[in-house]
C-alpha positions as CSV (number, residue, x, y, z in Angstrom):
1,X,108.0,-7.4,79.3
2,X,108.8,-5.0,82.1
3,X,111.6,-5.1,84.6
4,X,114.0,-8.0,84.6
5,X,111.4,-10.8,84.2
6,X,112.3,-13.5,81.7
7,X,110.0,-15.5,79.5
8,X,110.8,-18.6,77.6
9,X,108.9,-19.0,74.3
10,X,109.0,-22.1,72.1
11,X,108.1,-22.2,68.4
12,X,108.5,-25.6,66.9
13,X,112.3,-26.3,67.5
14,X,113.4,-22.8,68.3
15,X,113.9,-21.7,71.9
16,X,114.3,-18.0,72.5
17,X,115.1,-16.2,75.7
18,X,113.3,-12.8,75.7
19,X,114.8,-10.3,78.1
20,X,113.1,-7.1,79.2
21,X,111.8,-5.3,76.2
22,X,110.6,-8.3,74.2
23,X,112.3,-9.6,71.1
24,X,114.6,-7.3,69.1
25,X,118.4,-7.6,69.6
26,X,118.1,-9.0,73.1
27,X,116.5,-12.2,71.8
28,X,119.0,-15.1,71.6
29,X,118.9,-18.8,71.1
30,X,119.1,-20.9,74.2
31,X,120.8,-23.9,72.6
32,X,121.6,-25.4,69.3
33,X,118.2,-26.3,67.6
34,X,117.4,-29.8,68.7
35,X,116.9,-32.5,66.0
36,X,113.4,-34.0,66.0
37,X,113.2,-37.8,66.0
38,X,111.9,-39.1,62.8
39,X,110.2,-42.0,64.4
40,X,108.8,-43.1,67.8
41,X,111.2,-45.9,67.9
42,X,114.2,-43.6,67.8
43,X,112.7,-41.4,70.6
44,X,112.2,-44.4,72.8
45,X,115.7,-45.7,72.0
46,X,117.1,-42.4,73.2
47,X,115.0,-42.3,76.3
48,X,115.9,-45.9,77.2
49,X,119.6,-45.1,76.8
50,X,119.3,-42.1,79.1
51,X,117.6,-44.1,81.8
52,X,120.2,-46.8,81.5
53,X,122.9,-44.2,82.2
54,X,124.4,-44.4,78.7
55,X,125.5,-41.3,76.9
56,X,122.7,-39.8,74.9
57,X,123.8,-38.9,71.4
58,X,123.1,-35.4,70.1
59,X,123.6,-34.0,66.6
60,X,126.0,-31.1,66.4
61,X,125.9,-28.3,63.8
62,X,128.2,-30.2,61.5
63,X,126.0,-33.3,61.6
64,X,128.4,-35.3,63.7
65,X,127.0,-37.2,66.7
66,X,128.3,-36.1,70.1
67,X,128.1,-37.9,73.4
68,X,127.8,-36.0,76.7
69,X,131.0,-35.4,78.6
70,X,129.4,-36.0,82.0
71,X,127.5,-39.3,82.3
72,X,126.7,-41.7,85.1
73,X,129.7,-43.7,84.0
74,X,132.1,-40.8,83.9
75,X,131.1,-38.8,86.9
76,X,132.9,-38.9,90.3
77,X,132.4,-42.4,91.6
78,X,132.4,-41.4,95.3
79,X,129.3,-39.2,94.7
80,X,127.4,-42.3,93.5
81,X,128.1,-43.9,96.9
82,X,126.5,-41.0,98.8
83,X,123.1,-41.8,100.4
84,X,121.0,-39.6,102.5
85,X,117.9,-41.4,103.8
86,X,116.3,-38.4,105.4
87,X,115.5,-37.0,101.9
88,X,115.6,-40.4,100.0
89,X,113.1,-42.2,97.8
90,X,110.3,-42.3,100.4
91,X,110.4,-38.6,100.8
92,X,110.3,-38.1,97.1
93,X,107.2,-40.3,96.9
94,X,105.7,-38.2,99.7
95,X,106.1,-35.1,97.6
96,X,104.5,-36.8,94.6
97,X,101.5,-37.8,96.8
98,X,101.1,-34.2,97.9
99,X,101.0,-33.1,94.3
100,X,98.5,-35.8,93.4
101,X,96.3,-34.8,96.3
102,X,96.4,-31.2,95.2
103,X,95.3,-32.3,91.7
104,X,92.2,-34.0,93.2
105,X,93.4,-37.6,93.0
106,X,91.6,-39.9,95.5
107,X,93.7,-41.3,98.3
108,X,92.9,-43.2,101.5
109,X,94.1,-40.1,103.4
110,X,93.4,-36.4,103.3
111,X,97.0,-35.1,103.8
112,X,100.6,-36.2,103.9
113,X,102.1,-35.8,107.3
114,X,105.9,-35.6,107.1
115,X,107.7,-36.8,110.2
116,X,110.9,-37.6,108.3
117,X,113.1,-34.6,109.1
118,X,113.9,-32.3,112.0
119,X,112.5,-29.2,110.3
120,X,110.8,-27.5,113.2
121,X,109.2,-24.5,111.5
122,X,107.9,-26.7,108.6
123,X,106.1,-28.7,111.3
124,X,104.4,-25.6,112.8
125,X,106.8,-24.5,115.5
126,X,106.7,-20.7,115.9
127,X,109.9,-18.7,115.7
128,X,111.2,-16.7,118.6
129,X,109.9,-13.2,118.3
130,X,113.1,-11.4,119.4
131,X,115.2,-13.3,116.9
132,X,113.0,-12.4,114.0
133,X,112.6,-8.8,115.1
134,X,116.4,-8.3,115.2
135,X,116.9,-10.1,111.9
136,X,114.1,-7.9,110.3
137,X,115.9,-4.8,111.6
138,X,119.2,-6.0,110.3
139,X,117.8,-6.8,106.9
140,X,115.9,-3.5,106.5
141,X,117.6,-0.9,108.8
142,X,114.9,1.7,107.9
143,X,112.7,-0.1,110.4
144,X,115.0,1.1,113.2
145,X,112.9,4.3,113.4
146,X,109.7,2.2,113.8
147,X,108.3,2.3,117.4
148,X,106.8,-1.2,117.0
149,X,110.2,-2.7,117.8
150,X,111.6,-2.8,121.3
151,X,114.7,-0.9,122.2
152,X,116.8,-3.9,123.0
153,X,116.1,-5.4,119.6
154,X,117.1,-2.1,118.0
155,X,120.3,-2.0,120.0
156,X,121.2,-5.6,119.1
157,X,120.6,-4.9,115.4
158,X,122.8,-1.8,115.5
159,X,125.6,-3.8,117.2
160,X,125.4,-6.5,114.6
161,X,125.3,-4.1,111.7
162,X,128.2,-2.1,113.0
163,X,130.2,-5.3,112.8
164,X,129.3,-5.9,109.1
165,X,131.1,-4.4,106.2
166,X,129.4,-1.3,105.0
167,X,126.9,-1.8,108.0
168,X,125.1,-4.2,105.8
169,X,124.0,-7.8,106.3
170,X,124.7,-8.3,102.6
171,X,128.4,-7.8,102.8
172,X,130.9,-10.7,103.1
173,X,132.4,-11.3,106.5
174,X,135.8,-12.7,107.5
175,X,136.1,-16.3,106.5
176,X,136.2,-17.4,110.2
177,X,133.1,-15.3,110.8
178,X,132.2,-11.9,112.2
179,X,134.6,-11.2,115.1
180,X,132.0,-9.8,117.5
181,X,129.8,-12.8,117.0
182,X,132.8,-15.2,117.7
183,X,133.4,-13.2,120.9
184,X,129.8,-13.7,121.9
185,X,130.0,-17.4,121.1
186,X,133.1,-17.7,123.3
187,X,131.3,-15.9,126.2
188,X,128.3,-18.2,125.8
189,X,130.5,-21.3,126.0
190,X,132.3,-20.0,129.1
191,X,128.9,-19.5,130.8
192,X,127.6,-22.9,129.7
193,X,130.7,-24.7,130.9
194,X,130.9,-23.0,134.3
195,X,133.8,-20.7,133.6
196,X,136.0,-22.9,131.5
197,X,138.0,-20.4,129.3
198,X,137.1,-20.1,125.6
199,X,139.3,-18.3,123.1
200,X,137.3,-16.6,120.2
201,X,140.2,-17.5,117.9
202,X,139.2,-21.1,118.3
203,X,135.6,-20.4,117.2
204,X,134.7,-20.8,113.5
205,X,131.2,-19.8,112.4
206,X,129.8,-22.3,109.9
207,X,126.9,-22.9,107.5
208,X,125.0,-24.9,110.0
209,X,126.8,-27.6,112.0
210,X,127.0,-29.8,109.0
211,X,129.4,-27.5,107.3
212,X,131.8,-27.6,110.2
213,X,131.6,-31.4,110.5
214,X,132.4,-32.0,106.8
215,X,135.2,-29.4,106.9
216,X,136.8,-31.3,109.9
217,X,136.5,-34.6,108.0
218,X,138.2,-33.1,105.0
219,X,141.2,-32.2,107.2
220,X,141.3,-35.7,108.7
221,X,141.1,-37.9,105.7
222,X,144.3,-39.0,104.0
223,X,146.3,-42.1,103.1
224,X,145.7,-45.0,100.8
225,X,144.9,-48.7,101.2
226,X,145.4,-49.9,104.7
227,X,146.6,-46.5,105.6
228,X,143.4,-44.8,104.6
229,X,141.7,-42.7,107.3
230,X,139.0,-44.5,109.2
231,X,136.3,-42.6,111.2
232,X,134.3,-44.2,113.9
233,X,130.6,-43.4,113.8
234,X,127.7,-44.6,115.9
235,X,125.1,-47.0,114.5
236,X,122.4,-45.9,114.3
237,X,123.9,-42.7,112.9
238,X,122.8,-39.4,111.3
239,X,123.3,-40.0,107.6
240,X,125.4,-36.9,107.1
241,X,128.4,-38.8,108.5
242,X,128.2,-41.8,106.2
243,X,127.4,-39.6,103.2
244,X,130.4,-37.3,103.9
245,X,132.8,-40.3,104.5
246,X,131.6,-41.9,101.2
247,X,132.2,-38.7,99.3
248,X,135.6,-38.2,100.8
249,X,136.5,-41.9,100.2
250,X,137.2,-42.4,103.9
251,X,136.6,-45.7,105.7
252,X,133.5,-45.8,107.9
253,X,134.0,-47.7,111.2
254,X,130.7,-48.7,112.8
255,X,130.3,-49.0,116.5
256,X,126.8,-50.0,117.8
257,X,124.8,-48.3,120.5
258,X,123.2,-50.6,123.0
259,X,119.5,-50.6,122.3
260,X,118.8,-52.8,125.3
261,X,120.2,-50.1,127.6
262,X,118.4,-47.1,126.1
263,X,120.9,-46.7,123.2
264,X,123.8,-46.3,125.6
265,X,127.5,-46.2,124.4
266,X,129.7,-49.0,125.7
267,X,133.5,-48.5,125.7
268,X,133.9,-52.3,125.1
269,X,132.0,-51.8,121.8
270,X,134.3,-48.9,120.9
271,X,137.3,-51.1,121.5
272,X,135.9,-54.0,119.5
273,X,135.2,-51.7,116.5
274,X,138.6,-50.1,116.7
275,X,140.6,-53.3,116.9
276,X,138.8,-54.8,113.9
277,X,139.2,-51.6,111.9
278,X,143.0,-51.4,112.4
279,X,143.3,-54.5,110.3
280,X,142.2,-52.6,107.1
281,X,142.5,-48.9,107.8
282,X,144.0,-46.2,110.0
283,X,141.4,-45.1,112.6
284,X,141.9,-41.4,113.3
285,X,138.6,-39.9,114.6
286,X,135.7,-40.7,116.8
287,X,132.3,-39.0,116.2
288,X,129.8,-38.7,119.0
289,X,126.3,-37.3,118.7
290,X,124.9,-36.1,122.1
291,X,122.0,-35.9,122.6
292,X,121.6,-38.6,120.0
293,X,120.2,-38.5,116.5
294,X,118.2,-40.7,115.6
295,X,118.1,-42.4,118.9
296,X,117.4,-39.6,121.4
297,X,119.7,-40.8,124.2
298,X,121.5,-38.4,126.5
299,X,125.0,-39.5,127.6
300,X,125.9,-39.4,131.2
301,X,128.9,-37.6,132.5
302,X,130.6,-40.8,133.3
303,X,130.1,-42.1,129.8
304,X,131.7,-38.9,128.4
305,X,134.7,-39.2,130.7
306,X,135.1,-42.8,129.5
307,X,135.0,-41.7,125.9
308,X,137.6,-39.0,126.5
309,X,139.9,-41.5,128.2
310,X,139.4,-43.9,125.3
311,X,140.2,-41.2,122.7
312,X,143.3,-40.2,124.6
313,X,144.6,-43.8,125.0
314,X,143.9,-44.7,121.3
315,X,145.1,-41.3,119.9
316,X,141.8,-40.4,118.3
317,X,140.5,-37.0,117.3
318,X,137.2,-36.4,119.0
319,X,134.2,-34.8,117.1
320,X,131.3,-33.9,119.4
321,X,128.0,-33.1,117.6
322,X,126.1,-31.2,120.3
323,X,123.4,-29.5,118.2
324,X,120.6,-30.8,120.5
325,X,122.2,-29.5,123.7
326,X,119.0,-27.7,124.9
327,X,116.7,-30.6,124.0
328,X,116.9,-32.7,127.1
329,X,113.6,-34.0,128.5
330,X,114.0,-37.1,130.6
331,X,114.1,-36.9,134.4
332,X,117.6,-37.5,135.7
333,X,119.2,-36.6,132.3
334,X,121.5,-33.6,131.8
335,X,123.6,-32.3,129.0
336,X,127.3,-32.2,129.6
337,X,129.5,-30.7,126.9
338,X,132.6,-32.7,126.0
339,X,134.7,-29.6,126.4
340,X,133.6,-29.0,130.0
341,X,134.2,-32.6,131.0
342,X,137.5,-32.6,129.2
343,X,138.8,-29.6,131.1
344,X,137.4,-30.8,134.4
345,X,139.4,-34.1,134.0
346,X,142.7,-32.1,134.3
347,X,145.7,-31.2,132.2
348,X,146.5,-34.8,131.4
349,X,143.5,-34.7,129.0
350,X,142.7,-31.0,128.6
351,X,146.1,-30.2,127.1
352,X,146.4,-33.2,124.8
353,X,143.0,-34.5,123.5
354,X,142.1,-32.9,120.2
355,X,138.4,-32.0,120.1
356,X,136.1,-30.2,117.7
357,X,132.5,-29.5,119.0
358,X,129.6,-28.3,116.9
359,X,126.4,-26.3,117.5
360,X,123.7,-24.9,115.3
361,X,120.7,-22.5,115.1
362,X,118.6,-25.3,113.5
363,X,117.6,-27.3,116.5
364,X,116.9,-26.8,120.3
365,X,114.2,-24.3,120.8
366,X,115.2,-22.2,117.8
367,X,114.4,-24.5,114.9
368,X,115.8,-21.9,112.4
369,X,117.0,-24.5,109.9
370,X,116.8,-22.3,106.8
371,X,119.2,-19.6,108.1
372,X,122.0,-22.1,108.2
373,X,123.8,-20.7,111.2
374,X,126.3,-22.6,113.3
375,X,129.7,-22.7,114.9
376,X,132.5,-25.1,115.8
377,X,135.1,-24.8,118.5
378,X,138.5,-26.5,118.1
379,X,140.6,-27.5,121.1
380,X,144.3,-28.5,121.0
381,X,144.6,-28.3,117.2
382,X,148.1,-28.1,115.8
383,X,148.9,-24.5,114.8
384,X,150.0,-25.4,111.3
385,X,146.8,-27.4,110.8
386,X,144.8,-24.5,112.1
387,X,146.3,-22.3,109.4
388,X,145.3,-24.8,106.8
389,X,141.7,-24.9,108.3
390,X,141.5,-21.1,107.9
391,X,142.7,-21.4,104.3
392,X,140.2,-24.1,103.5
393,X,137.3,-22.0,104.9
394,X,138.5,-19.0,102.9
395,X,137.7,-20.9,99.7
396,X,134.0,-20.6,100.4
397,X,134.5,-17.0,101.4
398,X,132.2,-16.9,104.5
399,X,129.2,-18.5,106.0
400,X,125.8,-16.8,105.4
401,X,125.9,-13.5,107.3
402,X,122.2,-13.6,108.3
403,X,122.9,-17.0,109.8
404,X,125.9,-15.5,111.7
405,X,123.6,-12.8,113.0
406,X,121.1,-15.4,114.2
407,X,123.8,-17.4,115.9
408,X,124.8,-14.2,117.8
409,X,121.2,-13.9,119.1
410,X,121.1,-17.6,120.2
411,X,124.3,-17.2,122.3
412,X,123.4,-13.7,123.5
413,X,119.6,-13.6,124.0
414,X,117.7,-10.9,125.9
415,X,118.9,-10.5,129.5
416,X,116.9,-9.9,132.7
417,X,115.6,-6.3,132.9
418,X,115.6,-5.9,129.1
419,X,112.2,-5.2,127.4
420,X,112.2,-8.5,125.4
421,X,113.4,-10.8,128.2
422,X,110.0,-12.0,129.6
423,X,108.6,-12.7,126.2
424,X,111.7,-14.6,125.2
425,X,111.8,-16.8,128.3
426,X,108.1,-17.5,127.9
427,X,108.4,-18.6,124.2
428,X,111.6,-20.6,124.9
429,X,110.0,-22.4,127.8
430,X,106.8,-23.1,126.0
431,X,108.6,-24.6,123.0
432,X,110.9,-26.9,125.1
433,X,108.0,-27.9,127.4
434,X,105.9,-28.9,124.4
435,X,108.7,-31.0,123.0
436,X,109.1,-32.8,126.3
437,X,105.4,-33.5,126.4
438,X,105.4,-34.9,122.9
439,X,108.5,-37.0,123.6
440,X,106.7,-38.7,126.4
441,X,103.5,-39.1,124.4
442,X,105.4,-40.7,121.5
443,X,107.0,-43.2,123.8
444,X,103.8,-44.1,125.6
445,X,101.6,-44.6,122.5
446,X,104.1,-46.6,120.5
447,X,104.7,-48.9,123.5
448,X,101.0,-49.8,123.5
449,X,101.4,-51.4,120.1
450,X,102.2,-55.1,120.0
451,X,105.3,-55.5,117.8
452,X,106.7,-51.9,118.4
453,X,109.1,-51.2,121.2
454,X,110.2,-47.6,121.8
455,X,113.0,-46.5,124.2
456,X,112.5,-43.3,126.2
457,X,113.1,-40.2,124.1
458,X,115.5,-38.6,126.5
459,X,116.5,-35.8,124.2
460,X,116.8,-34.4,120.7
461,X,113.7,-34.5,118.4
462,X,113.2,-38.1,117.3
463,X,112.1,-41.6,118.4
464,X,113.7,-44.7,116.8
465,X,111.4,-47.5,117.7
466,X,112.1,-51.2,116.9
467,X,109.4,-52.9,114.8
468,X,108.7,-56.6,114.3
469,X,108.2,-57.4,110.6
470,X,106.6,-60.8,109.7
471,X,108.7,-63.2,107.7
472,X,106.2,-63.1,104.8
473,X,106.7,-59.3,104.5
474,X,110.5,-59.7,104.7
475,X,110.3,-62.2,101.8
476,X,108.1,-59.9,99.7
477,X,110.4,-57.0,100.4
478,X,113.4,-59.0,99.3
479,X,111.6,-60.1,96.1
480,X,111.1,-56.5,95.1
481,X,114.6,-55.5,96.0
482,X,113.8,-53.4,99.1
483,X,115.0,-53.4,102.7
484,X,112.1,-54.8,104.9
485,X,111.8,-51.5,106.8
486,X,111.8,-49.5,103.6
487,X,109.0,-51.8,102.3
488,X,107.1,-51.2,105.6
489,X,107.5,-47.4,105.6
490,X,106.6,-47.2,101.9
491,X,103.4,-49.2,102.5
492,X,102.6,-46.9,105.4
493,X,103.0,-43.8,103.3
494,X,100.8,-45.2,100.5
495,X,98.1,-46.3,102.9
496,X,98.1,-43.6,105.6
497,X,100.0,-40.5,104.2
498,X,102.5,-40.8,107.1
499,X,106.1,-40.2,106.0
500,X,108.7,-41.8,108.2
501,X,112.3,-42.9,107.5
502,X,113.3,-46.6,107.6
503,X,115.9,-47.5,110.1
504,X,118.1,-49.0,107.4
505,X,118.9,-45.5,106.3
506,X,120.6,-44.8,109.7
507,X,122.1,-48.3,110.2
508,X,121.0,-51.0,112.6
509,X,122.0,-54.4,113.8
510,X,121.4,-57.2,111.3
511,X,118.0,-58.8,111.8
512,X,116.5,-55.7,113.5
513,X,114.2,-53.2,112.0
514,X,113.3,-49.6,113.0
515,X,111.9,-46.3,111.7
516,X,112.8,-42.8,112.7
517,X,110.0,-40.2,113.3
518,X,110.2,-36.7,114.6
519,X,108.3,-35.5,117.6
520,X,107.9,-32.1,116.0
521,X,104.3,-32.0,114.7
522,X,101.8,-30.1,116.8
523,X,100.3,-32.3,119.5
524,X,96.9,-32.7,117.9
525,X,98.6,-33.8,114.6
526,X,101.1,-35.9,116.4
527,X,98.2,-37.8,118.0
528,X,96.7,-38.5,114.6
529,X,100.1,-39.6,113.3
530,X,100.6,-42.0,116.2
531,X,97.1,-43.4,115.9
532,X,97.7,-44.0,112.2
533,X,101.0,-45.8,112.9
534,X,99.3,-48.0,115.5
535,X,96.4,-48.9,113.1
536,X,98.8,-49.5,110.2
537,X,101.1,-51.7,112.2
538,X,98.3,-53.9,113.4
539,X,96.8,-54.2,109.8
540,X,100.3,-54.8,108.3
541,X,101.0,-57.6,110.8
542,X,97.7,-59.3,110.2
543,X,98.1,-59.1,106.4
544,X,101.5,-60.7,106.4
545,X,101.1,-63.2,109.3
């Protein structure tokens, strides 16, 4: 074979890895030759043991049986507690259905429409031209001599490359991120927050916002028993939080958003949750998602002030997940950053309340999920802890440098008078306007269906409607060991090809049922999706009434 391509050949029980040049001296066995089962019963016994999570015996060269070191019983127990509904069983089944359709199997639908995750480009959203031009130039600098690229894109690419080791996007950066990018992020935050100062030394570039959130939780979690760290998260919540807390062995403290008031946050509910939690753990942090995921609410300035006062009074570390800050659609709603409000409340709060806020390239009008770009800003962090944070981040060397470059473009886009400005503004406006239109359409259509109630999608990229499930369906779901809304969503997938996420994966009040769906599909496909949801719900209700 030519080049570095690899080919796996199998002859009876011998596996050989052939590297470039065919067999010869470069051929080597992949593993010890497996021992064939002498009977079907033995093969079935081995398969059954594996599926039961028991160690599968394997014969070593000396004929002795050997169990696996890592089994379901010997692995890290906290990992087994991790759940992530956005890519859970229903999504795995959706992938299987797509494969079955591609193989010609007959289904009652022609395609699977995935509305389970906020992956904008996968749903058809087009990338911003200027961003991709600069990233192309950074990735392949020989293109800088090509006249097809505008001069401002070339200038931006040169500036980024000059900040990279060896003038290459392929070099490691500092663990905290490229200095010039952190400076641009700081200037962006100052503009966004009306002149509130921002120190680049408080900016940490991250692998998407998720990386920063998990890193901060690692710093916060400590103690044992009743002294174990508790973290307050909203219900419904984005499953990253519950998954990270489970993996870290922290205590999840649920506070419930008020569905009757458009998923608003009530301070009395925060106080209730905190008081109860203090009986069995040590609450240390309060997480806020604004605009909300999965609920799409946008918090008022007054609400943010109340939350800051609550955190100050109760000595809680604030974590503000603000990745949807450009995704605000509803009339009368406006995004207010926690940092801006904190500083406008005066030194009593701005000099004492500890805050980490997060942003990402994955959402808003960008939708560049795959580049894994993001940042976090820390406020009022203890200097010694800050040194430990830098040490912790150094273990993973640095966030992806292409993602850092993209983050730089997000916070420092084309300016008036530059060649790319008009096109950038046009594309940005078109994307956000389309999302606003689809948010309204989703709310309107779902609210025409008896048994579905959808709050206004004020922001973000999702609706989280409440659904009525008949008692007969609840009983059948219980009999097969499923949550009722999982049963509902799985039925919908099998009958319509629509992939949604059951509300139980995000948390919900007992006795209520929901699903989360994105508003990202193109408008024509979104209309098809909504019509199918409407028809399915009516049919499902009739079937189980």
